[in-house]
C-alpha positions in Angstrom: 10.9 22.5 23.5 12.6 20.0 21.2 12.0 16.3 21.1 14.6 14.7 23.4 17.2 12.6 21.7 16.4 8.9 22.1 17.8 5.5 21.2 14.8 4.0 19.3 14.7 0.2 19.1 12.3 -1.1 16.5 11.1 -4.7 17.2 9.4 -7.1 14.9 7.8 -10.2 16.5 8.4 -13.8 15.4 6.2 -15.5 12.9 5.1 -19.1 13.8 5.6 -21.9 11.4 2.7 -20.9 9.0 1.9 -21.3 5.3 3.4 -18.0 4.3 6.4 -18.1 6.7 8.2 -20.4 4.1 10.6 -21.4 6.9 11.2 -25.0 5.6 11.8 -23.7 2.0 14.1 -20.8 3.1 16.5 -23.3 4.6 17.4 -24.4 1.0 18.8 -20.9 0.3 20.1 -20.2 3.8 17.7 -17.3 4.4 16.1 -16.6 7.8 12.9 -14.9 6.8 10.8 -14.1 3.7 11.0 -10.3 3.9 11.9 -7.5 6.3 9.2 -5.5 8.2 8.2 -2.8 5.7 5.9 -1.0 8.1 8.6 -0.6 10.8 11.2 0.5 8.3 8.8 3.2 7.1 8.1 4.2 10.7 11.8 4.5 11.2 12.0 7.1 8.4 9.3 9.1 10.2 11.2 9.4 13.5 13.3 12.4 14.2 16.5 12.3 12.1 18.7 12.9 15.1 17.5 9.7 16.9 19.6 6.6 16.9 17.7 3.8 15.3 18.2 0.0 15.6 16.0 -2.8 14.1 15.8 -6.2 15.7 13.6 -8.6 13.6 13.4 -11.7 15.9 12.7 -13.8 12.8 16.4 -13.3 11.8 18.2 -12.5 15.0 17.7 -12.7 18.8 16.6 -9.9 21.0 19.4 -9.5 23.5 19.2 -7.9 26.9 21.9 -5.5 25.7 19.5 -4.3 23.0 16.9 -3.4 25.7 19.6 -1.8 27.9 20.5 0.4 24.9 17.0 1.5 24.1 15.2 4.6 25.5 12.1 3.6 23.7 10.7 0.5 21.8 8.5 0.7 18.7 6.7 -2.5 18.2 4.5 -3.6 15.2 3.1 -6.8 14.0 0.2 -8.8 12.6 -2.3 -11.0 14.4 -0.4 -14.2 13.7 2.6 -12.7 15.5 0.6 -12.1 18.7 2.3 -14.7 20.9 5.8 -13.3 20.2 4.5 -9.7 20.5 3.2 -10.4 24.0 6.5 -12.0 25.0 8.4 -8.9 23.7 6.1 -6.6 25.6 6.7 -8.5 28.8 10.5 -8.4 28.4 10.3 -4.6 27.7 8.3 -4.0 30.8 10.7 -6.1 32.9 13.5 -4.0 31.5 11.7 -0.8 32.2 11.6 0.3 28.6 8.6 2.3 27.3 6.7 0.5 24.4 5.0 2.3 21.5 2.9 -0.2 19.6 1.0 0.0 16.3 0.1 -2.0 13.2 -2.7 -4.4 12.5 -2.3 -6.5 15.7 -2.8 -3.5 18.0 -5.2 -1.5 15.8 -7.6 -4.5 15.5 -7.9 -5.1 19.3 -6.4 -2.2 21.3 -8.4 -3.1 24.4 -6.3 -6.3 24.7 -3.2 -4.2 24.9 -4.3 -1.6 27.4 -1.2 -2.3 29.5 1.1 -1.1 26.6 2.5 2.4 27.4 1.5 4.0 24.1 -0.8 2.7 21.3 -0.2 4.6 18.0 -2.9 3.0 15.8 -4.2 3.2 12.2 -1.9 4.8 9.7 1.3 6.1 11.2 1.6 9.0 8.8 -1.3 10.6 10.7 -1.0 9.3 14.3 2.8 9.1 14.8 3.3 12.9 14.4 0.7 13.5 17.1 2.6 11.2 19.5 5.9 12.8 18.7 4.4 16.3 19.2 3.1 15.3 22.6 6.4 13.7 23.5 8.1 17.0 22.7 5.8 18.6 25.2 6.6 16.0 27.8 3.0 14.7 27.9 2.6 11.7 25.5 -0.9 10.1 25.7 -1.8 6.4 25.9 -3.9 6.1 22.7 -3.6 7.7 19.3 -6.1 6.8 16.6 -7.9 8.3 13.6 -10.7 7.6 11.2 -8.8 9.5 8.4 -6.7 8.0 5.7 -3.2 9.2 4.9 -2.0 10.7 1.6 0.6 8.1 0.7 2.3 10.6 -1.7 3.8 12.0 1.4 4.9 8.7 2.9 8.7 8.6 3.3 10.9 5.9 1.8 11.7 3.0 4.1 14.9 3.2 6.1 16.5 0.1 4.5 20.0 0.9 5.9 19.1 -0.3 9.4 18.5 -3.9 8.3 20.6 -6.6 6.8 19.1 -7.4 3.4 21.2 -10.5 3.0 19.1 -12.4 5.6 15.9 -12.1 3.6 14.6 -13.9 0.5 12.6 -10.9 -0.8 12.1 -7.2 -0.3 8.7 -5.4 0.0 7.4 -2.1 -1.2 3.9 -0.5 -1.4 2.3 1.4 -4.2 -1.3 1.7 -3.0 -3.6 1.3 0.0 -7.3 0.4 -0.1 -9.5 -1.8 -2.3 -12.6 -0.9 -4.3 -14.3 -4.2 -3.4 -16.0 -4.9 0.0 -15.9 -8.6 0.6 -17.8 -9.5 3.8 -15.0 -11.4 5.5 -12.1 -8.9 4.6 -11.0 -6.1 6.9 -9.0 -4.2 4.3 -11.7 -1.7 3.6 -12.2 -1.0 7.2 -8.5 -0.4 7.7 -7.6 1.4 4.5 -10.9 2.4 2.8 -12.4 1.6 -0.6 -10.8 4.3 -2.6 -7.3 3.1 -3.4 -4.7 5.8 -2.7 -1.5 5.5 -4.7 2.1 6.7 -4.6 3.6 8.4 -7.6 5.7 6.4 -10.0 8.6 8.6 -8.9 8.2 7.5 -5.3 8.2 3.8 -6.2 11.2 4.2 -8.5 13.1 6.0 -5.8 12.4 3.1 -3.3 13.5 0.6 -5.9 16.7 2.6 -6.5 17.4 2.6 -2.8 17.3 -1.2 -2.9 19.3 -1.4 -6.0 22.0 0.9 -4.6 22.2 -1.3 -1.5 23.0 -4.2 -3.8 19.6 -5.9 -3.9 18.9 -7.9 -7.1 16.2 -10.3 -6.0 12.4 -10.5 -5.8 10.3 -7.6 -4.6 6.8 -8.0 -3.2 4.3 -5.2 -3.7 2.3 -5.5 -0.5 -0.8 -3.8 -1.9 -4.0 -5.6 -1.0 -5.1 -5.2 -4.6 -2.5 -3.7 -6.9 -5.1 -3.2 -9.7 -7.5 -1.2 -7.5 -6.7 1.9 -9.5 -5.9 0.7 -13.0 -5.2 4.1 -14.5 -2.5 5.0 -11.9 -1.1 1.5 -12.1 -0.6 1.6 -15.8 1.3 4.8 -15.4 3.5 3.1 -12.9 4.0 0.0 -15.1 5.2 2.1 -17.9 7.8 3.6 -15.6 8.8 0.2 -14.4 9.2 -1.1 -17.9 11.6 1.8 -18.7 13.4 1.4 -15.3 14.1 -2.3 -15.8 15.9 -1.6 -19.1 19.0 -0.6 -17.0 18.2 -2.5 -13.8 18.6 -6.2 -14.1 17.8 -8.9 -11.5 14.5 -7.6 -10.1 11.3 -9.7 -10.3 8.0 -8.6 -8.8 5.0 -10.3 -7.2 1.8 -8.9 -5.7 -1.9 -9.4 -4.9 -4.7 -8.6 -7.4 -8.4 -9.4 -8.0 -9.5 -11.9 -10.6 -10.8 -9.2 -12.9 -7.2 -8.7 -14.0 -8.0 -11.4 -16.5 -10.4 -9.0 -18.2 -7.7 -6.5 -19.2 -5.3 -8.0 -21.7 -3.2 -4.8 -21.9 -2.8 -4.6 -18.1 -1.8 -8.2 -17.9 0.9 -7.8 -20.6 2.1 -4.6 -19.1 2.5 -6.3 -15.7 4.4 -9.2 -17.2 6.7 -6.8 -19.2 7.3 -4.8 -16.0 8.7 -7.8 -14.3 5.7 -9.3 -12.4 5.8 -13.1 -12.6 3.4 -14.0 -9.7 0.1 -12.8 -8.5 -1.9 -13.9 -5.5 -5.7 -13.9 -6.1 -8.5 -14.5 -3.6 -10.5 -17.2 -5.5 -12.2 -18.2 -2.3 -14.7 -20.8 -3.8 -16.0 -22.2 -7.1 -19.5 -22.0 -5.6 -21.5 -19.0 -7.0 -23.9 -19.0 -4.1 -21.1 -18.7 -1.6 -19.5 -15.9 -3.6 -22.8 -14.0 -3.5 -23.1 -14.6 0.2 -19.7 -13.0 1.0 -20.2 -10.2 -1.6 -17.3 -11.4 -3.7 -18.9 -9.7 -6.6 -15.8 -9.6 -8.8 -15.6 -13.4 -8.8 -19.2 -14.5 -9.4 -20.6 -15.6 -12.7 -17.2 -16.2 -14.2 -15.3 -19.2 -15.6 -12.6 -18.9 -12.9 -10.5 -21.7 -14.3 -10.3 -20.0 -17.7 -9.5 -16.7 -16.0 -6.6 -18.3 -14.1 -5.2 -19.9 -17.3 -5.4 -16.7 -19.2 -3.2 -15.0 -16.6 -0.8 -17.9 -16.6 -0.4 -17.8 -20.4 0.5 -14.1 -20.3 3.4 -15.0 -18.0 2.3 -14.8 -14.4 1.9 -17.6 -11.9 -1.4 -17.5 -10.0 -1.3 -18.3 -6.3 -4.8 -18.7 -4.9 -6.6 -18.2 -1.6 -9.5 -20.5 -0.9 -12.1 -20.6 1.9 -14.5 -23.3 3.2 -17.2 -22.7 5.8 -19.6 -20.3 4.1 -23.3 -20.8 5.1 -24.0 -21.7 1.4 -21.4 -24.5 1.4 -22.7 -28.0 1.1 -20.8 -31.3 1.8 -19.8 -31.4 -1.9 -17.7 -28.2 -1.6 -14.6 -30.0 -0.3 -14.2 -32.2 -3.5 -15.2 -29.2 -5.6 -12.4 -27.2 -4.1 -9.9 -30.0 -4.7 -11.1 -30.4 -8.4 -10.8 -26.7 -9.0 -7.3 -26.4 -7.6 -6.0 -29.4 -9.5 -7.7 -28.4 -12.8 -6.6 -24.7 -12.6 -2.9 -25.5 -12.0 -2.8 -23.2 -9.0 0.3 -24.7 -7.4 0.3 -22.5 -4.3 -3.2 -22.9 -3.0 -3.8 -21.5 0.5 -7.0 -23.1 1.9 -8.5 -21.9 5.2 -11.6 -22.0 7.2 -13.8 -19.0 7.1 -12.9 -16.6 9.9 -14.5 -13.3 11.0 -11.9 -10.6 11.8 -13.0 -7.7 14.0 -14.0 -4.7 11.9 -15.6 -6.8 9.1 -19.2 -7.0 8.1 -19.1 -10.7 8.7 -18.0 -10.2 12.3 -20.9 -7.8 13.0 -23.4 -10.1 11.3 -22.3 -13.2 13.2 -22.1 -11.3 16.5 -25.7 -10.3 16.1 -26.5 -13.9 15.4 -24.6 -15.1 18.4 -22.3 -17.3 16.3 -18.9 -15.9 17.3 -16.7 -18.3 19.1 -13.7 -16.1 20.1 -10.7 -14.4 18.6 -9.0 -15.3 15.4 -5.4 -16.6 15.3 -4.3 -14.9 12.1 -3.0 -18.2 10.8 -4.7 -19.0 7.5 -4.2 -22.7 7.6 -4.2 -23.8 11.2 -7.7 -25.4 11.0 -9.3 -23.0 13.5 -12.2 -20.6 13.1 -13.9 -18.1 15.4 -17.4 -18.8 14.0 -20.1 -21.4 14.3 -20.5 -22.7 10.8 -23.9 -23.8 9.5 -22.6 -27.2 8.5 -21.2 -27.8 12.0 -17.6 -27.7 13.2 -16.9 -31.4 13.0 -18.0 -31.8 9.4 -16.2 -28.6 8.4 -12.9 -29.7 10.0 -13.1 -33.2 8.5 -13.7 -31.8 5.1 -11.0 -29.2 5.5 -8.4 -31.9 6.4 -9.4 -33.9 3.4 -8.6 -30.9 1.1 -5.2 -30.4 2.7 -4.3 -34.1 2.7 -5.1 -34.4 -1.0 -3.8 -31.1 -2.6 -0.5 -31.4 -0.8 0.1 -35.0 -1.3 3.2 -35.4 -3.5 1.2 -37.0 -6.4 -1.4 -34.2 -6.6 1.1 -31.3 -5.9 3.6 -32.4 -8.5 0.8 -32.9 -11.0 -0.3 -29.3 -10.5 3.2 -28.1 -11.2 3.1 -29.8 -14.6 -0.4 -28.4 -15.3 0.9 -24.9 -14.5 4.1 -25.3 -16.6 2.1 -26.4 -19.6 0.3 -23.0 -19.5 3.0 -20.7 -18.3 4.5 -18.4 -21.0 6.8 -15.8 -19.3 8.1 -13.0 -21.6 11.6 -13.9 -20.2 12.8 -16.5 -17.9 13.8 -15.2 -14.5 15.2 -16.9 -11.4 12.3 -17.0 -8.9 13.3 -16.7 -5.2 16.9 -17.5 -6.0 16.3 -21.2 -5.8 18.2 -21.7 -9.0 21.4 -21.3 -7.1 23.6 -24.4 -7.4 23.7 -25.2 -3.7 19.9 -24.8 -3.3 19.5 -27.3 -6.2 22.0 -29.7 -4.6 20.1 -29.5 -1.3 16.8 -30.2 -3.1 18.3 -33.3 -4.7 19.3 -34.7 -1.3 16.2 -33.6 0.7 13.5 -34.2 -2.0 15.2 -36.6 -4.4 16.9 -39.0 -2.0 15.4 -38.6 1.5 11.9 -37.3 0.8 8.9 -39.5 0.2 8.2 -37.3 -2.9 11.4 -38.5 -4.5 9.6 -40.4 -7.4 7.5 -37.4 -8.2 10.5 -35.1 -7.9 12.6 -36.9 -10.4 9.7 -37.4 -12.8 9.1 -33.6 -12.7 12.7 -32.8 -13.4 12.8 -35.2 -16.3 9.4 -34.1 -17.7 10.5 -30.4 -17.5 13.8 -31.1 -19.3 11.9 -32.8 -22.1 8.9 -30.5 -22.4 9.8 -27.1 -20.8 13.6 -27.0 -20.3 13.6 -23.1 -20.0 11.5 -23.5 -16.9 13.7 -26.0 -15.1 14.5 -23.4 -12.4 10.8 -22.8 -11.8 10.1 -26.5 -11.4 12.8 -26.8 -8.8 11.5 -23.7 -7.0 8.0 -25.0 -6.9 9.2 -28.4 -5.7 11.0 -26.7 -2.8 8.0 -24.6 -1.9 5.8 -27.7 -1.9 8.1 -29.3 0.7 7.3 -26.4 3.0 3.6 -26.4 2.2 3.3 -30.1 2.8 5.0 -30.0 6.2 2.7 -27.1 7.3 -0.4 -28.7 6.1 0.4 -32.2 7.4 0.6 -30.7 10.8 -3.0 -29.8 10.5 -4.1 -33.1 9.1 -2.5 -35.3 11.8 
């Protein structure tokens, strides 16, 4: 029996207005979303070749009734922060009588909540989707498919980019590895993907980049790995291939997530910069060593974190940072210490959140046993909510948290951080980040930030300072000013 032909509709839920949605900044370059749904595009490549496939990312286009009328089956994926939109989509599909197959972090993390969904294909799709398709071929698809195994990503197919409109996005995404060698108490990466990083071959990554290049893409590409340097030996092989590839492929710039121990490997840092990486996100979490020990952030403890950050900046990579308050070891002084660290380090993009305990983490289990869980997490890093009862008390934690946001994203402090960063930043070549160097984007920034905005004094001072001291980085200064506009609006919503 063959798998029946189907019209497969792949749906991606809407992101709310969050720190990483970049919605306010994207308006300057007339883009609708930061990046397309890599997971769904990879799933599309795993479906039977004969099936008709259509992607609707509701972040860039509306889901119409005619889309649901066309579909024989809907494949839905998303993250926790997209849960409200995902539930709306599921309800629409049920009203339209279309079967829903759901997977991804949102559904894998809490499958019981979605027991009403027709089919749950959880964990890594390379392992569970073939089981579903095999049962579908036999006419007996089951409700739940899950596994404790981890997929060999060297057999993962290339994303089916042709079913999306790349012009609507500011960046593309690809994946080199899954898993992280560290085991931070609050992080669910190891429970989802394991502690042994599994890597694709350099040939696979180059093939994916060539697909994007052949489709006309010349902009930023985000490596979605939770820790790109988890397997340094394999990464250095990839970086050597990327350095060679970029000799004939202009216009690409890369960013990713790494751990702070990148600063210990001078060769690796320089290879990443030479390969086109200009931005790395690092989970700094806290400058307090006791809190780092508490959450098992072993790679961060007993270090001069400011010096580490500046070392990475001087090689030519901007450091974006994640920060957390609400550890049991935190004292009232932690809020000002976080502010001081962020300002001194020149981490312009600083995402500060309250400690949360995602299901599947050691933190979740510990606090469950202590009776300190308050409910489910929202998935929004900076919405000022937490699902734990902090030792310092919720009121004190929230007041201190708001004080951090109100200070680090005030125009004076934010623009000061940009200058601190630009003093250290030494890129091997000057690239155009996020396309914000486009003339119309600059013109919009002049009006929105330099004329209307309450940051106009700081905006013009930054531009003048950059022209005098770091003129080659003028585009970076404009980019960071525009991003700051988005961050300020999102954070002010939590302060008021």
